Phi, psi and omega in degrees: 000125185284147179279135176282128180250144178248138178240119181225159169248137180240121177258123178243124179244162181124203176274089188228010176243140181076015182234012180082025183286317182297314177295329175296315177299317180302310182294321180292320179297318177297319181294329180268006176062043181251148170262165176139207182204161175223140180211155170273140169220190189286351178254000180135237178238133177246128180240129174247128187235145172223126181176185179289152178305325180295315181291321177297316179297320178299317179300310183296327179291321186276335189304310183299321183283339182253011177298150181297158189298332182271356181284147172230102184276123174271321181203151171231119181235124180249133179227145177291140178276133179291321180240124182286137175262153179267118179238148174234094185086189181239141183220159171262121184261151180302150181298147177238122187243134169206166183301131180185204181259107177245161178231147175250128182288153175281155173300143186231144180297150180305135184274168184294326180296318179291323177298322178296321180296313185286349179262355186252112181300343180275350181269148183288344176259023177303125180062018179277118190281359180237027178294138178202173175207189181291347181265357184199172173104186185289145174225272182303325185294342183245354188272140180236354182190185179237158353292166181285086174234164183305324183296339181256015177242172178285002172274357181301334183285351185247113177282133182291140172286166182303322181291317177295320179298323179294317177296317182299328184264000184262112181299339181268000178265144182287356175256014177301120179056032170280104190300326179273013183310139182193168175206181179307325188283331190226358188254189179300156180230157181264141176227133177259137180239133176230126184055036177082359184250130176292137180268147180256134180228049184301139180220045176052043176082357180273101186294323181291326177291322175300316180296321179299320179291322178296318178297318179298318180295316178300316183292324177295320179296315180296319179295334179275005177087014181276160179260133180242131170265123188237123178284122182252219185278309183246011180162177178279148168249155165252127184227154176203172179293116183289346179264002180259109180300321182292318181296316180295319178297321178296317179298317178299315183295314184291324182275352184057044177242090193290322193221336185300133184302148174266145171281155181236151174232132178236154186296326184200176181295326180301319180290322179296319182297338178294335186246339188225155168281134185233124172271163177303322179294320179294322175298317180298318179296315180300321183268006182283163176302333178287329176046057181283170163289128178246125178282122189235149175288123178290144173293149177300323176223137175300160177302155180306144177063027179253129179299141181283138177285150178298135182297332185283001180294314182219075182299143175063020183224144174263006179258142173239134179264102181255147166223160175264159179301128182246001169234158176302324180297313177299317182298312181298320181292313182295319180295320181290321185286320172085001177222160180298148177244139163295134181221084184248161186300139183272092180197149167296149185306131177092349181254161177290162181301135179288139178236344187259141183300311182297321178294323179296316180296334179275309190273334184260357183296331180277352180253315187261143175277334183220134182239122180255113180249166167220166188259021167265112183295148173264114182283326186222125179292132179219117177285167173287139176284154180231132183227145171225135178274122179226133179053040175077010180231144174287132180242115179286125174262331174217121184257109185211242184305133178092339181244315179275143005256045177308135180280158177243115179293126183283157185292174178304137181100346180253014184301328183266001180297133187200154170059039178247131176243122178250131191268351175079202187250190182268318180256149183049043192291144165221169169231167187218132174254136172249121181220121175052048174080009179234148178254128178249104183265129183292167170293161175308128180261328182109201184262118189289350177295337179274126191299320180292327177293318179296320177296321178295321177302313179295320177301315183289326173303312180297318180299312182296325175301319180288311186299323185252013177045059193245129173232111184285145171251337182231136185238121182251139184210167181283148180298333186297119187290342184262356176295133180296325178296322179290320178298319179296317180298315181293327179288320183288325185210075182297335185268338183240023181275135183242116180279132183238129178294138189304311186281332171297320178297319177304311183292318180298324177300311180295324176299315183294316183286346173264012172062033172287130184297158182301330182264011181302143181296157184303146178248164167269113177262125176249111182245109180244121180204197180289295174189161173203156181288127176276167181286352176263007180085357178264173182267126179252166177177000175220078198245141171243106186245132165277115193222143160234188183293323188281337183189187182201166171227131181279106183273325184200165179201164168296150179299126177297130179232148185295141167269096189290109184094010178065235183299336178298334181296334179285346183246345183232094186305328181303329180297321179287322176301311181297316181297319179295317180296316182288343177280348185229354179205162177283142180302318182298321178294317179298312184299320182291320186271322190241010183298339182267004172280167180299315180290328176299315180295322178298313184288325179296338179277354180273161179284075188302315180303318180294317181294320178294323177295321176301316180295317183296318183269359181058046177264116182051041180223062180293143176285142179214133176272050194270122173291323179300319179289331175294316175301317178299320182298315179293318177300316179299320179295333182265008176081020180264102179053041186303316185282318188201139171256153180262343178208161184300132176081004185299315182294318180294322177296316179299323178295317177297317181294333183285336191304133170280108188296320181296319179295321180294316179296323177296315179300316180292320185294320182270000177072019177055043184279340180288126188301322182292338182255003190282106178257022178296143173275141180284141170269122178269113184275177171059028171229157178228117359288162173298157184237134172259111193259114178288351182304333183290339184273336193291318176301320180292318179297315180295323175299318179298318177299315182298324183268008173078021176297138182301136178306325180296325178287319177298317178300320178295315181296322178296312180301312182296317180297318179295316180300311181296325179292321178296320178293318176304313182296317180298318178296320178299315181288328181298324180298328182269329190244348168064030179283158178250342186242137171246128182246126183252131180205176181101157186302329180295339180282004169280348175287112187295325179293316180295308184296309183298319181290323178295317178302313180298315185292317180291320179298319179296336180264013174081015177259143173278125184251121183242140176209204192259142166225321185280328182226161183293149172287339180282194185293352174295345178259354186299322182298319178297317178298317177301319183297315183285327174297315178298320180297319178296320181289320178298325179286353178080021182288125174285152181264116175289333181286313184293329183268358183292121180288153175296135186298339182251013181290000000 
């Protein structure tokens, strides 16, 4: 009796190229006794199978669960072949390329198998700092073109030795077609420079011994308090002994980075636990292939016999940003040194991270005592990603190495979305390509006001066009006319440019990553941030929007208050404190009653007549409904960086860190019903949009200052009052507009106390609360929001939110 054979084609889409998918298919097909072939093409991976129905079914059942660790499968579709092909065994066929939907894998942390090799003196890659395989190593950081083959990466300059070539060509080896494959004999090498001169570490041809001597030299320098510039995966780091107060202070002084926290790297989880509280989810994030910086709660006291970290690592913060070594070089250094290292971006303050060796020797020589370079070029700059766990979910604060450029499948209704380029925002900039129903969000670019960052942004735009064979037909940009990204969009495509309101983009971004369908009914979007241009030409930043993808209606906002001095208000919190006070009381009354408080004395020393005249005449005093400036105002009143901040959000972060948690929970639990503690913002009715007025909190806050209430308690009362006021406003609006979903976005939602409490409060009231996990709540997510809004408009979708009449009209 003859055996019935089944012939099928299997299409696999997602991140399935350059991650060891074909050899996995090969091994699985052999195990399932199947004939056929597997190949890469422009749509992903194509598998042709011939075998018994039982064996084919077994293969399809096992494939998703046995996919390699770096793969991200979007879909697996199997179809019967109309014409059977003749196969003898199973083979891996050469790639076939044509224009289509391809994906580029993100850079991945060194895997355990490679770590075992570099730690074993019997292995030929012992101490080799650039060891990798198909499960780990550089991807986006080295690629310059398509298809993703060695010839289109910065590894093209290195000819494989016979042993590496044998591994590269063996389908049963985990280095089969690992494009960055290398070893001591044929791969990149490390060079140490001191005072601009390369150091020699000859070891009679023994490459592992040379590396051992280099590691010893680096560790002696670090132990002596010196600063080392170390070339990593996507750029240089500056590192020093994190337990040396003098070394950390020296790094701050040389880099001109006065206060922004430094990231830390520790050899393993055991070392991290000595300094921080770790949840299982945080452990999982630290050890993941993405290996981000994870913001962790510092222990009140380090574990016994643990060296104390320098206080200057994270001033005014109880959070420490730790990551684990994600390259063999980092691992070897951390293991050898034995203590945590500061591992911060290698750049002069305000500039992008250095990636080029010659540039490092020029720009980092005044900061670092020792510069460690290697000769594998970095094609694309990629910063370290940053994650914080809030309300039981990882929240990306910066999406870069390990995450970008993974695509995000757009929700139902966007399957045909294509050829859309969204240019993003000005700060924490990213851009986004929409191709065949998927969004490809770039890595974090930085602040475009800095000329080198803007040049890097343009470079990456061009690169992504090449990598993803992308030609945009529609260009989406922010309403703000002075954003460089918006100017570029209008210049590139004046006829097909689509202007998107900043806060609508924030809300649409969160809707998309939560898979709300294109036709989903309008949500209440609450977007709290620093500022963005409103559709009325004024500055917004504390918004309650009835929104769908196609449009929105502004239902309510924080009361607009002057930004005293314009842009200076974003850097000098006292200006916001004064503006808030003058918006709700007379200066003479404040001076008479509160002039003897600390903030009173600060403000009395300012040129009040001139400042009041500026406000009266509206000179450099634009009105803004900004939540960020409100946080700054309260921080300034409590003496937190009142005169000047050194980085964006510093005052607001300090305010969050100051909060007395027990006091805040008490305030939330009792609903702030006690009149003396009531920091609720008043809802101003009978105006459109409705107004949430912070003026009601300031007399109470000033009274608390006058009566000596602890700043930590005042910070708690402010947070609780704001949270309850936001919930009050949402409940008020719900009665009129009947929404079921509340969507939270904007930079203020990086505040864990604000975000976590809002999620709890809305959930308790029967509302579904949606926010960010895949992309940042800050402006790093704006490009994705712009992209989906543009896609909805291109599709001709009418906005149910924008056309919704006022219920009392």
